[in-house]
PDB file with SEQRES, HELIX, SHEET and CRYST1 records, atoms N, CA, C and O in Angstrom:
SEQRES   1 A   70  UNK UNK UNK UNK UNK UNK UNK UNK UNK UNK UNK UNK UNK          
SEQRES   2 A   70  UNK UNK UNK UNK UNK UNK UNK UNK UNK UNK UNK UNK UNK          
SEQRES   3 A   70  UNK UNK UNK UNK UNK UNK UNK UNK UNK UNK UNK UNK UNK          
SEQRES   4 A   70  UNK UNK UNK UNK UNK UNK UNK UNK UNK UNK UNK UNK UNK          
SEQRES   5 A   70  UNK UNK UNK UNK UNK UNK UNK UNK UNK UNK UNK UNK UNK          
SEQRES   6 A   70  UNK UNK UNK UNK UNK                                          
HELIX    1 AA1 UNK A    8  UNK A   13  1                                   6    
HELIX    2 AA2 UNK A   20  UNK A   34  1                                  15    
HELIX    3 AA3 UNK A   41  UNK A   57  1                                  17    
HELIX    4 AA4 UNK A   61  UNK A   66  1                                   6    
CRYST1    1.000    1.000    1.000  90.00  90.00  90.00 P 1           1          
ATOM      1  N   UNK A   1      -6.767   0.477 -10.392  1.00  0.00           N  
ATOM      2  CA  UNK A   1      -7.266  -0.362  -9.364  1.00  0.00           C  
ATOM      3  C   UNK A   1      -7.963   0.486  -8.305  1.00  0.00           C  
ATOM      4  O   UNK A   1      -7.504   1.589  -8.010  1.00  0.00           O  
ATOM      5  N   UNK A   2      -9.021   0.016  -7.748  1.00  0.00           N  
ATOM      6  CA  UNK A   2      -9.733   0.680  -6.740  1.00  0.00           C  
ATOM      7  C   UNK A   2      -9.835  -0.246  -5.535  1.00  0.00           C  
ATOM      8  O   UNK A   2     -10.404  -1.332  -5.643  1.00  0.00           O  
ATOM      9  N   UNK A   3      -9.293   0.163  -4.385  1.00  0.00           N  
ATOM     10  CA  UNK A   3      -9.199  -0.693  -3.219  1.00  0.00           C  
ATOM     11  C   UNK A   3     -10.504  -0.814  -2.462  1.00  0.00           C  
ATOM     12  O   UNK A   3     -10.618  -1.679  -1.594  1.00  0.00           O  
ATOM     13  N   UNK A   4     -11.478   0.003  -2.747  1.00  0.00           N  
ATOM     14  CA  UNK A   4     -12.738  -0.089  -2.010  1.00  0.00           C  
ATOM     15  C   UNK A   4     -13.435  -1.405  -2.195  1.00  0.00           C  
ATOM     16  O   UNK A   4     -13.554  -1.897  -3.317  1.00  0.00           O  
ATOM     17  N   UNK A   5     -13.899  -1.983  -1.110  1.00  0.00           N  
ATOM     18  CA  UNK A   5     -14.622  -3.220  -1.187  1.00  0.00           C  
ATOM     19  C   UNK A   5     -13.798  -4.469  -1.175  1.00  0.00           C  
ATOM     20  O   UNK A   5     -14.357  -5.563  -1.103  1.00  0.00           O  
ATOM     21  N   UNK A   6     -12.481  -4.358  -1.242  1.00  0.00           N  
ATOM     22  CA  UNK A   6     -11.594  -5.549  -1.220  1.00  0.00           C  
ATOM     23  C   UNK A   6     -11.440  -6.036   0.224  1.00  0.00           C  
ATOM     24  O   UNK A   6     -11.379  -5.254   1.173  1.00  0.00           O  
ATOM     25  N   UNK A   7     -11.382  -7.336   0.341  1.00  0.00           N  
ATOM     26  CA  UNK A   7     -10.934  -7.939   1.582  1.00  0.00           C  
ATOM     27  C   UNK A   7      -9.416  -7.836   1.596  1.00  0.00           C  
ATOM     28  O   UNK A   7      -8.801  -7.635   0.548  1.00  0.00           O  
ATOM     29  N   UNK A   8      -8.807  -7.970   2.763  1.00  0.00           N  
ATOM     30  CA  UNK A   8      -7.376  -7.787   2.893  1.00  0.00           C  
ATOM     31  C   UNK A   8      -6.577  -8.633   1.909  1.00  0.00           C  
ATOM     32  O   UNK A   8      -5.703  -8.103   1.222  1.00  0.00           O  
ATOM     33  N   UNK A   9      -6.844  -9.891   1.824  1.00  0.00           N  
ATOM     34  CA  UNK A   9      -6.091 -10.769   0.934  1.00  0.00           C  
ATOM     35  C   UNK A   9      -6.363 -10.445  -0.532  1.00  0.00           C  
ATOM     36  O   UNK A   9      -5.463 -10.554  -1.365  1.00  0.00           O  
ATOM     37  N   UNK A  10      -7.553 -10.062  -0.846  1.00  0.00           N  
ATOM     38  CA  UNK A  10      -7.856  -9.671  -2.243  1.00  0.00           C  
ATOM     39  C   UNK A  10      -7.069  -8.420  -2.645  1.00  0.00           C  
ATOM     40  O   UNK A  10      -6.520  -8.339  -3.744  1.00  0.00           O  
ATOM     41  N   UNK A  11      -7.029  -7.460  -1.740  1.00  0.00           N  
ATOM     42  CA  UNK A  11      -6.275  -6.224  -2.020  1.00  0.00           C  
ATOM     43  C   UNK A  11      -4.812  -6.539  -2.161  1.00  0.00           C  
ATOM     44  O   UNK A  11      -4.162  -6.059  -3.089  1.00  0.00           O  
ATOM     45  N   UNK A  12      -4.280  -7.331  -1.266  1.00  0.00           N  
ATOM     46  CA  UNK A  12      -2.871  -7.663  -1.308  1.00  0.00           C  
ATOM     47  C   UNK A  12      -2.536  -8.421  -2.572  1.00  0.00           C  
ATOM     48  O   UNK A  12      -1.513  -8.143  -3.198  1.00  0.00           O  
ATOM     49  N   UNK A  13      -3.366  -9.371  -2.967  1.00  0.00           N  
ATOM     50  CA  UNK A  13      -3.105 -10.219  -4.135  1.00  0.00           C  
ATOM     51  C   UNK A  13      -3.113  -9.398  -5.446  1.00  0.00           C  
ATOM     52  O   UNK A  13      -2.485  -9.780  -6.433  1.00  0.00           O  
ATOM     53  N   UNK A  14      -3.826  -8.282  -5.431  1.00  0.00           N  
ATOM     54  CA  UNK A  14      -3.865  -7.465  -6.654  1.00  0.00           C  
ATOM     55  C   UNK A  14      -2.708  -6.476  -6.733  1.00  0.00           C  
ATOM     56  O   UNK A  14      -2.619  -5.682  -7.670  1.00  0.00           O  
ATOM     57  N   UNK A  15      -1.835  -6.533  -5.754  1.00  0.00           N  
ATOM     58  CA  UNK A  15      -0.716  -5.582  -5.640  1.00  0.00           C  
ATOM     59  C   UNK A  15       0.462  -6.012  -6.472  1.00  0.00           C  
ATOM     60  O   UNK A  15       1.384  -6.666  -5.986  1.00  0.00           O  
ATOM     61  N   UNK A  16       0.420  -5.638  -7.728  1.00  0.00           N  
ATOM     62  CA  UNK A  16       1.582  -5.898  -8.611  1.00  0.00           C  
ATOM     63  C   UNK A  16       1.872  -4.683  -9.433  1.00  0.00           C  
ATOM     64  O   UNK A  16       1.779  -4.759 -10.658  1.00  0.00           O  
ATOM     65  N   UNK A  17       2.217  -3.560  -8.844  1.00  0.00           N  
ATOM     66  CA  UNK A  17       2.496  -2.388  -9.629  1.00  0.00           C  
ATOM     67  C   UNK A  17       3.721  -2.631 -10.550  1.00  0.00           C  
ATOM     68  O   UNK A  17       4.751  -3.173 -10.148  1.00  0.00           O  
ATOM     69  N   UNK A  18       3.535  -2.203 -11.773  1.00  0.00           N  
ATOM     70  CA  UNK A  18       4.590  -2.428 -12.762  1.00  0.00           C  
ATOM     71  C   UNK A  18       5.369  -1.136 -13.086  1.00  0.00           C  
ATOM     72  O   UNK A  18       6.416  -1.189 -13.731  1.00  0.00           O  
ATOM     73  N   UNK A  19       4.865  -0.009 -12.649  1.00  0.00           N  
ATOM     74  CA  UNK A  19       5.506   1.262 -12.917  1.00  0.00           C  
ATOM     75  C   UNK A  19       5.472   2.105 -11.624  1.00  0.00           C  
ATOM     76  O   UNK A  19       4.786   1.771 -10.658  1.00  0.00           O  
ATOM     77  N   UNK A  20       6.206   3.160 -11.648  1.00  0.00           N  
ATOM     78  CA  UNK A  20       6.243   4.111 -10.510  1.00  0.00           C  
ATOM     79  C   UNK A  20       4.833   4.717 -10.321  1.00  0.00           C  
ATOM     80  O   UNK A  20       4.355   4.832  -9.192  1.00  0.00           O  
ATOM     81  N   UNK A  21       4.195   5.090 -11.391  1.00  0.00           N  
ATOM     82  CA  UNK A  21       2.846   5.687 -11.271  1.00  0.00           C  
ATOM     83  C   UNK A  21       1.836   4.672 -10.740  1.00  0.00           C  
ATOM     84  O   UNK A  21       0.964   5.039  -9.953  1.00  0.00           O  
ATOM     85  N   UNK A  22       1.926   3.440 -11.137  1.00  0.00           N  
ATOM     86  CA  UNK A  22       1.054   2.400 -10.602  1.00  0.00           C  
ATOM     87  C   UNK A  22       1.315   2.186  -9.111  1.00  0.00           C  
ATOM     88  O   UNK A  22       0.379   1.952  -8.346  1.00  0.00           O  
ATOM     89  N   UNK A  23       2.573   2.264  -8.697  1.00  0.00           N  
ATOM     90  CA  UNK A  23       2.916   2.095  -7.276  1.00  0.00           C  
ATOM     91  C   UNK A  23       2.314   3.230  -6.473  1.00  0.00           C  
ATOM     92  O   UNK A  23       1.781   2.986  -5.391  1.00  0.00           O  
ATOM     93  N   UNK A  24       2.376   4.479  -6.963  1.00  0.00           N  
ATOM     94  CA  UNK A  24       1.777   5.597  -6.298  1.00  0.00           C  
ATOM     95  C   UNK A  24       0.249   5.395  -6.174  1.00  0.00           C  
ATOM     96  O   UNK A  24      -0.324   5.567  -5.097  1.00  0.00           O  
ATOM     97  N   UNK A  25      -0.386   5.033  -7.283  1.00  0.00           N  
ATOM     98  CA  UNK A  25      -1.834   4.830  -7.247  1.00  0.00           C  
ATOM     99  C   UNK A  25      -2.233   3.692  -6.313  1.00  0.00           C  
ATOM    100  O   UNK A  25      -3.255   3.789  -5.634  1.00  0.00           O  
ATOM    101  N   UNK A  26      -1.465   2.637  -6.266  1.00  0.00           N  
ATOM    102  CA  UNK A  26      -1.719   1.527  -5.366  1.00  0.00           C  
ATOM    103  C   UNK A  26      -1.665   2.040  -3.914  1.00  0.00           C  
ATOM    104  O   UNK A  26      -2.507   1.686  -3.088  1.00  0.00           O  
ATOM    105  N   UNK A  27      -0.682   2.861  -3.629  1.00  0.00           N  
ATOM    106  CA  UNK A  27      -0.545   3.374  -2.254  1.00  0.00           C  
ATOM    107  C   UNK A  27      -1.743   4.256  -1.896  1.00  0.00           C  
ATOM    108  O   UNK A  27      -2.255   4.194  -0.778  1.00  0.00           O  
ATOM    109  N   UNK A  28      -2.187   5.081  -2.856  1.00  0.00           N  
ATOM    110  CA  UNK A  28      -3.342   5.943  -2.602  1.00  0.00           C  
ATOM    111  C   UNK A  28      -4.585   5.090  -2.387  1.00  0.00           C  
ATOM    112  O   UNK A  28      -5.348   5.340  -1.454  1.00  0.00           O  
ATOM    113  N   UNK A  29      -4.799   4.100  -3.222  1.00  0.00           N  
ATOM    114  CA  UNK A  29      -5.943   3.182  -3.060  1.00  0.00           C  
ATOM    115  C   UNK A  29      -5.853   2.471  -1.712  1.00  0.00           C  
ATOM    116  O   UNK A  29      -6.865   2.297  -1.033  1.00  0.00           O  
ATOM    117  N   UNK A  30      -4.664   2.066  -1.329  1.00  0.00           N  
ATOM    118  CA  UNK A  30      -4.519   1.357  -0.078  1.00  0.00           C  
ATOM    119  C   UNK A  30      -4.867   2.281   1.091  1.00  0.00           C  
ATOM    120  O   UNK A  30      -5.560   1.861   2.017  1.00  0.00           O  
ATOM    121  N   UNK A  31      -4.403   3.523   1.063  1.00  0.00           N  
ATOM    122  CA  UNK A  31      -4.715   4.473   2.130  1.00  0.00           C  
ATOM    123  C   UNK A  31      -6.232   4.621   2.299  1.00  0.00           C  
ATOM    124  O   UNK A  31      -6.738   4.603   3.421  1.00  0.00           O  
ATOM    125  N   UNK A  32      -6.955   4.767   1.180  1.00  0.00           N  
ATOM    126  CA  UNK A  32      -8.396   4.869   1.226  1.00  0.00           C  
ATOM    127  C   UNK A  32      -9.042   3.609   1.784  1.00  0.00           C  
ATOM    128  O   UNK A  32      -9.971   3.672   2.589  1.00  0.00           O  
ATOM    129  N   UNK A  33      -8.530   2.463   1.339  1.00  0.00           N  
ATOM    130  CA  UNK A  33      -9.066   1.188   1.783  1.00  0.00           C  
ATOM    131  C   UNK A  33      -8.806   0.982   3.268  1.00  0.00           C  
ATOM    132  O   UNK A  33      -9.720   0.627   4.013  1.00  0.00           O  
ATOM    133  N   UNK A  34      -7.560   1.204   3.708  1.00  0.00           N  
ATOM    134  CA  UNK A  34      -7.225   0.881   5.095  1.00  0.00           C  
ATOM    135  C   UNK A  34      -7.925   1.767   6.087  1.00  0.00           C  
ATOM    136  O   UNK A  34      -8.067   1.402   7.254  1.00  0.00           O  
ATOM    137  N   UNK A  35      -8.374   2.952   5.636  1.00  0.00           N  
ATOM    138  CA  UNK A  35      -9.086   3.842   6.507  1.00  0.00           C  
ATOM    139  C   UNK A  35     -10.445   3.253   6.952  1.00  0.00           C  
ATOM    140  O   UNK A  35     -11.039   3.716   7.926  1.00  0.00           O  
ATOM    141  N   UNK A  36     -10.910   2.261   6.245  1.00  0.00           N  
ATOM    142  CA  UNK A  36     -12.198   1.633   6.553  1.00  0.00           C  
ATOM    143  C   UNK A  36     -11.987   0.290   7.237  1.00  0.00           C  
ATOM    144  O   UNK A  36     -12.957  -0.421   7.498  1.00  0.00           O  
ATOM    145  N   UNK A  37     -10.758  -0.070   7.529  1.00  0.00           N  
ATOM    146  CA  UNK A  37     -10.453  -1.386   8.112  1.00  0.00           C  
ATOM    147  C   UNK A  37     -10.078  -1.240   9.585  1.00  0.00           C  
ATOM    148  O   UNK A  37      -9.690  -0.166  10.045  1.00  0.00           O  
ATOM    149  N   UNK A  38     -10.205  -2.343  10.305  1.00  0.00           N  
ATOM    150  CA  UNK A  38      -9.711  -2.426  11.667  1.00  0.00           C  
ATOM    151  C   UNK A  38      -8.567  -3.427  11.644  1.00  0.00           C  
ATOM    152  O   UNK A  38      -8.800  -4.629  11.521  1.00  0.00           O  
ATOM    153  N   UNK A  39      -7.357  -2.955  11.759  1.00  0.00           N  
ATOM    154  CA  UNK A  39      -6.177  -3.803  11.659  1.00  0.00           C  
ATOM    155  C   UNK A  39      -5.358  -3.835  12.928  1.00  0.00           C  
ATOM    156  O   UNK A  39      -5.293  -2.847  13.659  1.00  0.00           O  
ATOM    157  N   UNK A  40      -4.741  -4.956  13.190  1.00  0.00           N  
ATOM    158  CA  UNK A  40      -3.822  -5.076  14.340  1.00  0.00           C  
ATOM    159  C   UNK A  40      -2.492  -4.439  14.015  1.00  0.00           C  
ATOM    160  O   UNK A  40      -2.205  -4.122  12.861  1.00  0.00           O  
ATOM    161  N   UNK A  41      -1.685  -4.255  15.040  1.00  0.00           N  
ATOM    162  CA  UNK A  41      -0.336  -3.701  14.800  1.00  0.00           C  
ATOM    163  C   UNK A  41       0.473  -4.618  13.922  1.00  0.00           C  
ATOM    164  O   UNK A  41       1.276  -4.165  13.105  1.00  0.00           O  
ATOM    165  N   UNK A  42       0.263  -5.917  14.088  1.00  0.00           N  
ATOM    166  CA  UNK A  42       0.972  -6.896  13.241  1.00  0.00           C  
ATOM    167  C   UNK A  42       0.603  -6.770  11.801  1.00  0.00           C  
ATOM    168  O   UNK A  42       1.482  -6.830  10.941  1.00  0.00           O  
ATOM    169  N   UNK A  43      -0.673  -6.596  11.491  1.00  0.00           N  
ATOM    170  CA  UNK A  43      -1.110  -6.411  10.125  1.00  0.00           C  
ATOM    171  C   UNK A  43      -0.526  -5.121   9.542  1.00  0.00           C  
ATOM    172  O   UNK A  43      -0.071  -5.090   8.399  1.00  0.00           O  
ATOM    173  N   UNK A  44      -0.549  -4.064  10.350  1.00  0.00           N  
ATOM    174  CA  UNK A  44       0.034  -2.790   9.855  1.00  0.00           C  
ATOM    175  C   UNK A  44       1.508  -2.970   9.570  1.00  0.00           C  
ATOM    176  O   UNK A  44       2.019  -2.425   8.592  1.00  0.00           O  
ATOM    177  N   UNK A  45       2.211  -3.735  10.417  1.00  0.00           N  
ATOM    178  CA  UNK A  45       3.627  -3.941  10.180  1.00  0.00           C  
ATOM    179  C   UNK A  45       3.896  -4.713   8.901  1.00  0.00           C  
ATOM    180  O   UNK A  45       4.880  -4.451   8.209  1.00  0.00           O  
ATOM    181  N   UNK A  46       3.022  -5.666   8.583  1.00  0.00           N  
ATOM    182  CA  UNK A  46       3.116  -6.417   7.312  1.00  0.00           C  
ATOM    183  C   UNK A  46       2.917  -5.493   6.141  1.00  0.00           C  
ATOM    184  O   UNK A  46       3.651  -5.577   5.156  1.00  0.00           O  
ATOM    185  N   UNK A  47       1.934  -4.604   6.225  1.00  0.00           N  
ATOM    186  CA  UNK A  47       1.676  -3.667   5.138  1.00  0.00           C  
ATOM    187  C   UNK A  47       2.885  -2.707   4.995  1.00  0.00           C  
ATOM    188  O   UNK A  47       3.298  -2.383   3.882  1.00  0.00           O  
ATOM    189  N   UNK A  48       3.439  -2.261   6.137  1.00  0.00           N  
ATOM    190  CA  UNK A  48       4.571  -1.341   6.064  1.00  0.00           C  
ATOM    191  C   UNK A  48       5.749  -2.028   5.365  1.00  0.00           C  
ATOM    192  O   UNK A  48       6.436  -1.402   4.557  1.00  0.00           O  
ATOM    193  N   UNK A  49       5.977  -3.261   5.656  1.00  0.00           N  
ATOM    194  CA  UNK A  49       7.049  -4.006   5.010  1.00  0.00           C  
ATOM    195  C   UNK A  49       6.761  -4.148   3.503  1.00  0.00           C  
ATOM    196  O   UNK A  49       7.664  -3.998   2.679  1.00  0.00           O  
ATOM    197  N   UNK A  50       5.539  -4.427   3.164  1.00  0.00           N  
ATOM    198  CA  UNK A  50       5.161  -4.544   1.746  1.00  0.00           C  
ATOM    199  C   UNK A  50       5.412  -3.248   1.016  1.00  0.00           C  
ATOM    200  O   UNK A  50       5.993  -3.242  -0.069  1.00  0.00           O  
ATOM    201  N   UNK A  51       4.969  -2.126   1.614  1.00  0.00           N  
ATOM    202  CA  UNK A  51       5.135  -0.838   0.920  1.00  0.00           C  
ATOM    203  C   UNK A  51       6.603  -0.359   0.948  1.00  0.00           C  
ATOM    204  O   UNK A  51       7.034   0.374   0.058  1.00  0.00           O  
ATOM    205  N   UNK A  52       7.335  -0.762   1.937  1.00  0.00           N  
ATOM    206  CA  UNK A  52       8.802  -0.430   1.976  1.00  0.00           C  
ATOM    207  C   UNK A  52       9.478  -1.081   0.793  1.00  0.00           C  
ATOM    208  O   UNK A  52      10.314  -0.461   0.135  1.00  0.00           O  
ATOM    209  N   UNK A  53       9.123  -2.344   0.510  1.00  0.00           N  
ATOM    210  CA  UNK A  53       9.703  -3.035  -0.651  1.00  0.00           C  
ATOM    211  C   UNK A  53       9.334  -2.345  -1.945  1.00  0.00           C  
ATOM    212  O   UNK A  53      10.189  -2.164  -2.811  1.00  0.00           O  
ATOM    213  N   UNK A  54       8.089  -1.960  -2.095  1.00  0.00           N  
ATOM    214  CA  UNK A  54       7.660  -1.246  -3.319  1.00  0.00           C  
ATOM    215  C   UNK A  54       8.352   0.089  -3.430  1.00  0.00           C  
ATOM    216  O   UNK A  54       8.790   0.475  -4.513  1.00  0.00           O  
ATOM    217  N   UNK A  55       8.459   0.815  -2.303  1.00  0.00           N  
ATOM    218  CA  UNK A  55       9.104   2.123  -2.323  1.00  0.00           C  
ATOM    219  C   UNK A  55      10.562   2.045  -2.733  1.00  0.00           C  
ATOM    220  O   UNK A  55      11.037   2.891  -3.491  1.00  0.00           O  
ATOM    221  N   UNK A  56      11.280   1.041  -2.244  1.00  0.00           N  
ATOM    222  CA  UNK A  56      12.655   0.858  -2.649  1.00  0.00           C  
ATOM    223  C   UNK A  56      12.759   0.471  -4.144  1.00  0.00           C  
ATOM    224  O   UNK A  56      13.674   0.925  -4.832  1.00  0.00           O  
ATOM    225  N   UNK A  57      11.880  -0.315  -4.618  1.00  0.00           N  
ATOM    226  CA  UNK A  57      11.904  -0.762  -6.043  1.00  0.00           C  
ATOM    227  C   UNK A  57      11.702   0.421  -6.934  1.00  0.00           C  
ATOM    228  O   UNK A  57      12.353   0.508  -7.975  1.00  0.00           O  
ATOM    229  N   UNK A  58      10.828   1.349  -6.583  1.00  0.00           N  
ATOM    230  CA  UNK A  58      10.493   2.453  -7.504  1.00  0.00           C  
ATOM    231  C   UNK A  58      11.026   3.820  -7.006  1.00  0.00           C  
ATOM    232  O   UNK A  58      10.610   4.873  -7.488  1.00  0.00           O  
ATOM    233  N   UNK A  59      11.939   3.772  -6.050  1.00  0.00           N  
ATOM    234  CA  UNK A  59      12.590   4.991  -5.526  1.00  0.00           C  
ATOM    235  C   UNK A  59      11.528   5.950  -5.000  1.00  0.00           C  
ATOM    236  O   UNK A  59      11.544   7.138  -5.321  1.00  0.00           O  
ATOM    237  N   UNK A  60      10.609   5.436  -4.197  1.00  0.00           N  
ATOM    238  CA  UNK A  60       9.547   6.247  -3.643  1.00  0.00           C  
ATOM    239  C   UNK A  60       9.572   6.344  -2.134  1.00  0.00           C  
ATOM    240  O   UNK A  60       8.585   6.741  -1.516  1.00  0.00           O  
ATOM    241  N   UNK A  61      10.706   5.981  -1.533  1.00  0.00           N  
ATOM    242  CA  UNK A  61      10.805   5.932  -0.083  1.00  0.00           C  
ATOM    243  C   UNK A  61      10.494   7.289   0.591  1.00  0.00           C  
ATOM    244  O   UNK A  61       9.763   7.335   1.580  1.00  0.00           O  
ATOM    245  N   UNK A  62      11.040   8.366   0.061  1.00  0.00           N  
ATOM    246  CA  UNK A  62      10.800   9.690   0.639  1.00  0.00           C  
ATOM    247  C   UNK A  62       9.338  10.076   0.513  1.00  0.00           C  
ATOM    248  O   UNK A  62       8.723  10.561   1.463  1.00  0.00           O  
ATOM    249  N   UNK A  63       8.797   9.855  -0.662  1.00  0.00           N  
ATOM    250  CA  UNK A  63       7.393  10.229  -0.884  1.00  0.00           C  
ATOM    251  C   UNK A  63       6.438   9.393  -0.036  1.00  0.00           C  
ATOM    252  O   UNK A  63       5.467   9.927   0.498  1.00  0.00           O  
ATOM    253  N   UNK A  64       6.694   8.109   0.095  1.00  0.00           N  
ATOM    254  CA  UNK A  64       5.822   7.242   0.910  1.00  0.00           C  
ATOM    255  C   UNK A  64       5.966   7.599   2.380  1.00  0.00           C  
ATOM    256  O   UNK A  64       4.996   7.495   3.131  1.00  0.00           O  
ATOM    257  N   UNK A  65       7.138   8.011   2.806  1.00  0.00           N  
ATOM    258  CA  UNK A  65       7.357   8.411   4.198  1.00  0.00           C  
ATOM    259  C   UNK A  65       6.601   9.710   4.473  1.00  0.00           C  
ATOM    260  O   UNK A  65       5.938   9.838   5.502  1.00  0.00           O  
ATOM    261  N   UNK A  66       6.703  10.683   3.543  1.00  0.00           N  
ATOM    262  CA  UNK A  66       6.047  11.980   3.737  1.00  0.00           C  
ATOM    263  C   UNK A  66       4.508  11.790   3.781  1.00  0.00           C  
ATOM    264  O   UNK A  66       3.807  12.546   4.453  1.00  0.00           O  
ATOM    265  N   UNK A  67       4.019  10.816   3.086  1.00  0.00           N  
ATOM    266  CA  UNK A  67       2.531  10.558   3.019  1.00  0.00           C  
ATOM    267  C   UNK A  67       2.090   9.493   4.011  1.00  0.00           C  
ATOM    268  O   UNK A  67       0.980   8.972   3.904  1.00  0.00           O  
ATOM    269  N   UNK A  68       2.952   9.161   4.985  1.00  0.00           N  
ATOM    270  CA  UNK A  68       2.618   8.220   6.039  1.00  0.00           C  
ATOM    271  C   UNK A  68       2.171   6.850   5.558  1.00  0.00           C  
ATOM    272  O   UNK A  68       1.307   6.213   6.160  1.00  0.00           O  
ATOM    273  N   UNK A  69       2.779   6.406   4.459  1.00  0.00           N  
ATOM    274  CA  UNK A  69       2.506   5.037   3.975  1.00  0.00           C  
ATOM    275  C   UNK A  69       3.476   4.088   4.647  1.00  0.00           C  
ATOM    276  O   UNK A  69       3.111   2.980   5.040  1.00  0.00           O  
ATOM    277  N   UNK A  70       4.744   4.545   4.777  1.00  0.00           N  
ATOM    278  CA  UNK A  70       5.746   3.761   5.486  1.00  0.00           C  
ATOM    279  C   UNK A  70       6.334   4.588   6.619  1.00  0.00           C  
ATOM    280  O   UNK A  70       7.203   4.109   7.347  1.00  0.00           O  
TER     281      UNK A  70                                                      
END                                                                             
């Protein structure tokens, strides 16, 4: 998946990582995408919650924290 060019809802709707590697790639794509966006603190909090859930599911909490995803 490539996050470039997606609107917020389109990017979020495509977020269904099925493996740990897909979750990592999704986070990388999201970081690249969000760098081009203007988001409110509320939107960032929603994304943080979303990625916290993914991180817990795939045991990626430490990695996502180190990479400033959550």
